[in-house]
C-alpha positions, 0 to 999 in steps of 0.5 A, a space after each residue: 500500500 502506498 504511503 499517505 501524503 504527509 504534506 501539502 506538497 506531497 498532495 500536490 505532487 499527485 497532480 489530481 489536486 491543484 492550486 486555484 491560482 495556477 494551471 494544474 499539471 496533467 495527470 496523463 501527457 497532453 497532446 498539443 492542439 497545434 495552436 500556441 495561444 490555446 496550448 498556453 491556456 490548457 493544463 499540460 499544454 494541450 488536449 488532456 490525456 486520460 480525461 474528458 474534454 467537451 467542445 460546445 458548438 454554436 452550430 455545425 460547420 464552424 471549424 470545430 473538427 479543424 480545431 482538433 485536426 493538428 492533434 490527430 495529425 500528430 497521433 496518427 503519424 505515430 501510428 495511434 488509432 483515432 475513433 470517430 463515434 456518431 459524427 454528424 457528417 461522414 469524414 472526407 478521407 482525401 481532405 484528412 489525408 491532405 491535412 496530414 492525417 493517416 486515414 488507415 488509423 481512423 475508425 468511424 462508427 456511425 450510430 443512430 441513437 445517443 445510447 448506442 454512441 455512449 456505449 460504443 465510446 465507453 467500450 472503445 475507451 475501456 478496451 484501450 482501442 484508441 488513443 483519442 476518441 471523438 464523439 458527438 452527443 446531444 442530450 447526454 446526462 451527467 451520469 453518462 458523461 461520468 462513465 465516459 470520463 472514467 473510461 477515458 481515465 482508465 484507458 489514458 486516452 483523449 476523449 473529445 465530446 462535441 455537444 450543442 452550445 445550449 447544453 453549456 449550463 448543464 453540470 459536467 464531469 469534464 476536466 476541460 470545457 470550451 464553447 465554440 462560436 464563429 467569429 469573422 472567419 475564425 473560431 471564438 473559443 472560450 474556456 469555461 472550465 479547466 483545472 486551475 485558475 479561471 481563463 480570461 477572454 475568449 481566443 480567436 483561432 484561425 481554422 480552415 474549412 471543415 473536413 467532414 463533408 458529404 462527398 462521393 470520395 468519403 469513407 464508404 458509408 456503413 449501416 447503423 451499428 457498424 464501423 468503418 475501420 482500417 488496419 493501423 499499427 498500435 
């Protein structure tokens, strides 16, 4: 049995506890977002590993996927799997490849219900089947998100949950929460929850056009409850 902490400094070294006036240390290594201004505002300097992150979007198609694209490029370049659960549009494979994402490391699971999406996401995280997971949810309850947060922690994975902006007032177990809105050709990202000191004003981030588009050259469509996957080196 590990000895109990004997001082405040011992407690802070656990990294699950932080001082209110500073950013917390990441429990698992973070993956840089690819946007320097955003990384400076995030504990660990990027998307937190082993934790739940919520991206609350004012509308679809504002570049929310492009916001996480640099991290996906980094992960797939290292041979890490990335799962997309219940995306509203079929990812456009040629655009992903052109951006530097390795499509052979992408698995897409198309599901009809929130319940199925939550189940698939939780199982993928608990099985450590991916290093990062993107899931689109509407109307998720706190207890459901808590299960995802625990699964992400157990699997040491990045879990990015896309939710509608109107759900921002609901309580959440997420360690990081951002609201995203269009802002003159850029994305306005406000950090509404993070481990550590409160964030300041929103960040204006320049992103390119979305990469999830309906197109004949997209990943082949799959029926409900099935996945589109490619082999990938672990």
